[in-house]
C-alpha positions in Angstrom: 116.7 118.7 89.2 115.8 118.7 92.9 116.7 122.0 94.4 116.6 124.1 91.3 114.3 126.9 92.5 113.5 128.5 89.2 113.3 125.5 86.8 110.4 125.6 84.4 107.3 123.7 85.4 104.7 122.6 82.8 101.1 123.4 83.7 98.4 120.8 83.3 94.8 120.7 84.5 92.8 117.8 86.2 89.6 117.8 84.2 87.3 117.6 87.3 88.1 121.3 87.6 85.1 121.4 85.2 83.0 118.7 86.9 79.8 120.8 86.6 80.4 120.4 82.8 80.5 116.6 83.3 84.2 116.2 83.2 86.6 114.4 85.6 84.5 112.8 88.3 81.7 113.9 90.6 82.5 114.1 94.4 80.9 114.7 97.8 77.7 112.9 97.3 78.6 109.5 98.8 76.8 107.7 95.9 76.8 107.8 92.1 75.7 111.3 91.2 77.1 113.2 88.3 76.3 116.0 85.9 75.5 115.9 82.2 78.4 116.3 79.8 77.8 119.6 78.0 81.2 119.8 76.2 83.1 117.2 74.1 86.6 116.1 75.0 87.9 117.6 71.8 86.4 121.0 72.8 88.0 120.8 76.2 91.4 120.0 74.7 91.0 123.0 72.3 90.1 125.2 75.3 93.2 123.9 77.2 95.4 125.0 74.3 93.6 128.4 74.1 94.3 128.8 77.8 98.0 128.1 77.1 98.0 125.0 79.2 100.6 122.3 78.5 98.5 119.2 79.3 95.4 117.6 80.8 94.9 114.8 83.4 91.8 112.9 82.2 89.6 110.1 83.4 87.3 107.4 81.9 84.4 109.9 82.3 86.1 112.3 79.9 86.6 109.6 77.4 82.8 109.1 77.4 82.7 112.6 76.0 84.9 111.7 73.0 81.9 110.8 70.9 83.0 107.3 70.2 80.8 104.2 70.2 83.6 102.3 72.0 85.3 105.0 74.1 87.9 102.7 75.7 88.9 101.0 72.5 92.4 101.2 71.2 91.2 103.0 68.1 89.5 105.8 70.1 92.2 106.2 72.6 94.8 106.5 69.9 92.6 109.1 68.2 92.4 111.1 71.5 96.2 110.8 71.8 96.6 112.1 68.3 94.3 115.1 69.0 96.3 116.0 72.1 99.6 115.8 70.2 98.2 118.0 67.4 97.3 120.6 70.0 100.6 120.3 71.8 99.1 118.8 75.0 100.5 116.1 77.2 98.0 113.6 78.7 97.9 111.8 82.0 95.3 109.3 83.1 93.5 109.4 86.4 92.1 106.2 87.9 90.3 105.1 91.0 89.6 101.6 92.5 86.2 102.3 94.1 85.3 106.0 93.9 82.7 107.1 96.4 80.6 109.4 94.1 81.3 108.3 90.5 81.9 104.7 89.8 82.5 105.4 86.1 86.1 106.3 86.9 86.9 102.9 88.4 89.6 100.6 86.9 91.8 97.7 87.8 95.5 98.5 87.7 95.8 96.6 84.4 92.9 98.4 82.8 94.2 101.8 83.8 97.7 100.9 82.4 96.2 99.7 79.1 94.2 102.9 78.7 97.2 105.0 79.7 99.4 103.2 77.2 97.0 103.6 74.3 96.5 107.3 75.2 100.3 107.7 75.1 99.9 109.1 78.6 103.0 110.3 80.5 101.7 108.9 83.8 98.8 107.0 85.4 97.6 108.3 88.7 95.7 106.2 91.2 93.5 107.0 94.2 93.4 104.0 96.6 89.8 104.5 97.9 90.5 103.3 101.4 87.6 103.1 103.9 88.8 104.6 107.2 87.5 103.7 110.7 85.0 106.1 112.3 87.7 107.5 114.6 89.7 109.4 112.1 92.1 111.2 114.4 95.1 109.1 115.1 94.1 106.4 112.6 97.3 106.6 110.5 98.5 103.0 109.8 95.5 101.6 111.7 95.2 97.8 111.3 91.9 98.2 109.4 93.7 100.5 107.0 96.8 98.4 106.6 94.8 95.3 105.6 93.3 97.3 102.7 96.7 98.8 101.9 98.1 95.3 101.6 95.5 94.3 99.1 96.3 97.4 97.0 100.0 96.6 97.3 99.5 93.2 95.8 97.5 94.6 92.9 100.3 97.0 92.0 103.0 94.4 92.7 101.3 91.9 90.3 101.1 94.6 87.6 104.9 95.5 87.7 105.7 93.4 84.6 103.1 95.4 82.6 104.3 98.7 84.1 107.8 97.8 82.9 106.6 96.7 79.5 104.9 100.0 79.0 107.5 102.1 80.8 104.6 103.8 82.5 105.1 106.1 85.5 102.6 105.3 88.3 101.7 108.0 90.9 99.7 107.0 94.1 97.8 109.9 95.6 97.2 110.9 99.2 93.5 111.1 98.4 91.0 112.3 101.0 91.2 108.8 102.6 95.0 108.4 103.2 97.8 109.9 105.2 101.1 110.8 103.7 102.9 108.1 105.7 100.5 105.5 104.3 101.2 106.4 100.7 104.9 106.4 101.5 104.6 103.0 103.0 103.0 101.7 99.8 105.6 103.3 97.5 108.6 102.2 99.6 107.3 98.6 99.8 106.8 98.5 96.0 110.3 99.9 95.7 110.2 100.4 92.0 111.7 103.4 90.0 108.5 103.8 88.0 106.2 104.0 91.1 106.0 107.2 93.1 103.6 109.5 94.8 101.0 112.0 93.7 101.0 114.9 96.2 97.6 116.6 96.6 98.0 120.0 98.4 94.5 120.1 100.0 93.6 116.5 100.7 95.7 116.3 103.9 93.0 118.5 105.5 90.5 115.7 105.0 92.6 113.5 107.4 93.6 116.3 109.7 97.2 116.6 108.4 99.2 119.8 107.9 99.3 120.2 104.1 102.8 121.7 104.1 104.2 118.8 106.2 102.5 116.2 104.1 104.1 117.8 101.0 107.5 117.8 102.6 107.2 114.0 103.2 105.8 113.0 99.8 107.6 115.4 97.4 111.0 113.6 97.3 109.2 110.5 95.8 106.6 112.5 93.7 105.9 112.1 90.1 102.7 114.1 90.1 101.1 117.0 92.1 97.4 118.0 92.4 97.7 121.7 93.2 94.6 123.4 94.5 93.9 126.4 96.8 90.7 125.9 98.8 89.3 128.5 101.2 88.7 127.7 104.8 85.2 129.0 105.8 83.6 129.1 109.2 79.9 129.8 109.2 76.7 128.6 111.0 76.8 125.4 109.0 80.2 124.5 110.4 83.8 124.5 109.1 84.4 123.9 105.4 87.2 123.9 102.9 85.6 125.3 99.9 87.1 125.3 96.4 88.4 128.6 95.1 90.5 130.0 92.2 94.2 129.9 92.9 95.5 132.9 94.8 92.0 133.4 96.3 92.0 130.6 98.8 93.6 130.1 102.2 96.9 128.5 101.1 100.2 130.1 100.4 100.5 129.1 96.7 104.0 130.6 96.2 105.3 128.7 99.2 103.8 125.4 97.8 105.4 126.0 94.4 108.7 126.7 96.1 108.4 123.4 98.0 107.6 121.5 94.8 110.7 123.0 93.1 113.1 122.4 96.0 111.9 119.0 97.3 111.0 117.2 94.1 112.3 116.5 90.6 108.9 117.0 88.9 108.8 119.2 85.8 105.0 119.8 85.8 102.1 120.3 88.1 98.4 119.5 87.6 96.1 122.2 88.9 92.5 121.6 90.0 89.7 123.7 91.3 87.0 122.2 93.6 84.2 124.6 93.0 81.1 123.6 94.9 77.4 124.6 94.8 76.7 127.9 96.7 73.5 126.2 97.8 71.8 122.9 97.1 69.2 124.7 95.0 71.7 126.7 92.9 70.8 126.4 89.2 73.4 124.3 87.4 73.9 127.0 84.8 75.0 129.4 87.6 77.4 126.8 89.0 78.9 126.2 85.6 79.5 129.9 85.0 81.2 130.3 88.4 83.3 127.1 87.8 84.4 128.3 84.4 85.3 131.7 85.7 87.3 130.2 88.6 89.2 128.0 86.1 90.1 130.9 83.9 91.2 133.0 86.9 93.3 130.1 88.1 95.0 129.8 84.7 95.8 133.5 84.7 97.2 133.5 88.2 99.2 130.4 87.7 100.7 131.5 84.4 101.1 135.3 85.0 101.8 135.5 88.7 103.5 132.2 89.5 105.0 131.9 86.0 104.0 128.3 85.6 103.7 126.7 82.2 106.1 126.6 79.2 103.7 127.1 76.3 104.3 130.3 74.4 107.0 131.5 76.7 109.3 132.4 73.8 
């Protein structure tokens, strides 16, 4: 399907779009810090269907909101899978090795594959959680990095028999700690048809890469895309990339969708918003209201302007 500019793309949401509601994972604190869950996973899936989304990418944190005594048991995971199927939603599972702000999302490769299998997930996405040297600029493929990458490579390599048993697609993300070339090194060394990249459209900024160039490199091997549209802000506190609803940030969203259609064979994207506090003393109720509004505005823009999603298209 590569090169078909107008092919349909299913539209999913990474649940940390509603992280103030306790979903996805927390970020930015540098230590475990997260918000109370104020909505159940069933309620979120029902909202996703109401918003005419096609699927969700969920984490272990979301499964804690499923209301089960043993949230990661086969019984509960198959119950979640059945609910998603009832609502016409696909599921993906999002996993980390050593998340900086929310250790609840951490899994080994085998644990993530088992959860994904019982969820009947289409894909398992991994962040590598690499610790970079202080001098970030020019550190791509740095020896300190490659030692860590080699350890991750061995974990994925050793899990290939289980990946094959489950027929599970694996997507490795250019998280805020990795360059596109490092992710491609990993995927090319593993050299397996079920293992590809997860292209995040804003994470390249965190390692001083051009987002469009990073996408060009990673899209040919992509099985997953985290699609966000942050706003670049310069103020007396410095330079920030601040989460925004799609179409309201600093990125050329139509251009990025064109890149995805032309350079990859993916049939879906996963959108995410990275809504932050307006100030450190902003009431959480206000932050939740802004986050939910941005989510709904993103869905409207992505479906009605960019024409993403296949649900109820007639």
